[in-house]
N, C-alpha and C positions, 0 to 999 in steps of 0.2 A: 819096518811096518810102513805100509803105503799111507800117503797123506790123508786120504779119506778115512781110513780106519783110525788113524791118530786123531783126527778131528772128531769122529764119532765118539770115540772113547772119552775125549775131553769134554764133549757135550754132556754125556751121561754122568761123568764124574763131577764136573763143576757147574753145569747148567742148572738153573732153577726155573721150574715151571710155575707160573702164576695163572690160575684159572685154567682155561683150555686153549688160550691163544697167545699167551705171552711167555717167550723163553728168554730168560736173563742169562746172558753169556758175557756179562760185563767184567768178569774177573780175568778173562783172557782174550776177548775179541773186540769189544767196543767201548771200553772205558780204560781198564788196565789192558795192555796189549802184550801178548806173548810173541815177541818178534821172531823167535826161532820157529814157532808154529807158522807164522806169516811167511817166512822164507819157504817152508814146505808147501804152503797154499800157493804162493807165487810161482814156484817151479811147476806145480801141477797145472795151473792155468796156462803157463807157458807151453807145457807139453801138449795140452789139449788144443791150443790155438796157434801152434808153431807154424803152420803152413798158410796162415791167413795174411801175412804182410803187415801185422799190427805196427803202427808207428805212433799211436797215442792211446793212452788209457784215460777213460772218463769216468768219474764218480761224482757223488753228491756229498756236500758237507753234512755231517762231520764224520759219521762212523765209518764210512768207506774209505777215508783218506789214507789211514795207515796201511790197510791191506793193498790199496791201489799203488801206493808208493813202493812197497816191497815187491809187488808183482812187476811193476815197471822196471825194477832192476834186472829181472830175468829177461824182459823184452828189450832192454837198453833203449828206452824211450821215455818221453816226458809224461807227466800226469797233469790233466786238467780237471779241476773240480768245479761243479756247478754250485755257485753261491746262492744262498737262500735270501739274500737281501742286497739291494744296491748299496754300494759303499763308495767312498771317494777314490778307492784304489781301482775301481772299474771305470775307466775313462773310455769314452767312444761308444761305438755301437755294440750291441749285444744280441745274442739269441736268447729268447725268453719263453718260458712255459710255466704252467701251474702244476703243482704236485701236492696231492693230499697225503699228509704223513699219517700212517697207521699208529706209530708210537705216540706222536704228540697230539693227534686228533685235530689237526688244523691244516689249512691250505697255505702253501708257500709259493711265492713267485721266485722261480729259480732261473739263474742266468749264467751265460758263458760269454766272455768277450769274443767278438768275432775274429779278432786277430789270432786266437789260439786254436780255432777249429775251422777247417775249410775242405774243399773238394779234393785236395791232395792227400788227405788223411784217411787212414783205415783205423777205425776206432774199436777198441774192446772196452765195453762197459764192465765195471767192477763194483760190486756192492756186497755188504755183509749179509743182508737178509732179502729174500723175496717172499712176500705174503700176498697182499692184494695186487701188487704189481704197479701201483701208481708211480713210485719213484722210478722204476725201470722204464715205464712208458714215457715219463717226462724226459728222461735222459735220451731215450731213443728219438723222441721228437726233436731235441736239440741237435742230435746227429743229422737227422733228416733235414732240418732247417739249414744246416751248414753245407750240405751237399757232399759230406763225407760218406765213405762207405762203412757200414756197420759189420764188423767181423762177428759180433755176437755179445753175449753177456756171461760173465763169470760170477756166479753167486756162491758164497761161502755156505749159507744155510737156507734152504728153501722149505717153507711150510707147504708141502705138497697137498695138504688138505684144504688149503685156501685157493681161490681161483686165479691168482696172478700168473703162475707159471703156465698153466694150461692155456690161458687166454693169449699170452705173449707168444708161446710156441705156435699156436693156431695162426698167428700172423706171419709165420715163416722165419721168425727170429731163432737163431741158434742159442739156446740157454744151456749152459753147463753148470750144474749145481754139485758141489762137493759132498754135501750132506742133505738128503731129502727126508724131512720129518713127515711121516704118514699120520701120526696121531701123538697127542701128549696130554697129560693131565697131572694134577698135583699128586694124586695117589699112585699112578703107574709110571710116571716119568715120561720119557721120550721113546718112541718107536720110529724106526727108519724104514723108508719105502724100498731101499735097495741095499 
């Protein structure tokens, strides 16, 4: 079974819809992690972006880190993750931007140390969800600040009924989503766009 069908089946089987805009997939994607599924996802992202010269994967803490790490194994490259707060571990200059979290309903200052991202890099952004697109726009901003080349974005689940994907694609960014949700509700579950 292809990774997209495996993922869609898992969403339908284990995903829980709350209201009309929250899809809980914490039993396999972003709290408890199904690493075998992540391996399939990583290989699929590598297949889709194989010709792009990716030498860095960028994600945002925390939910994207597991998927990004397993994907990076397929690309044989490091993962950089944007931190949501300044810590003593981030010394020196940083690229910084603001990101509004759909899940948490707040704005974060996110940053990446300049020594980990630069003009010599070709970056693939990886994230678990794309809804309103704020996190992805923030990560793209960090790539642009660094002078790196953006290969595109690999998204595990896109809520295609929300504006983020369309807005980012309209800017010319290549977005590859493995499962595109066209509608969801507590009574009918999840419907896929493709």
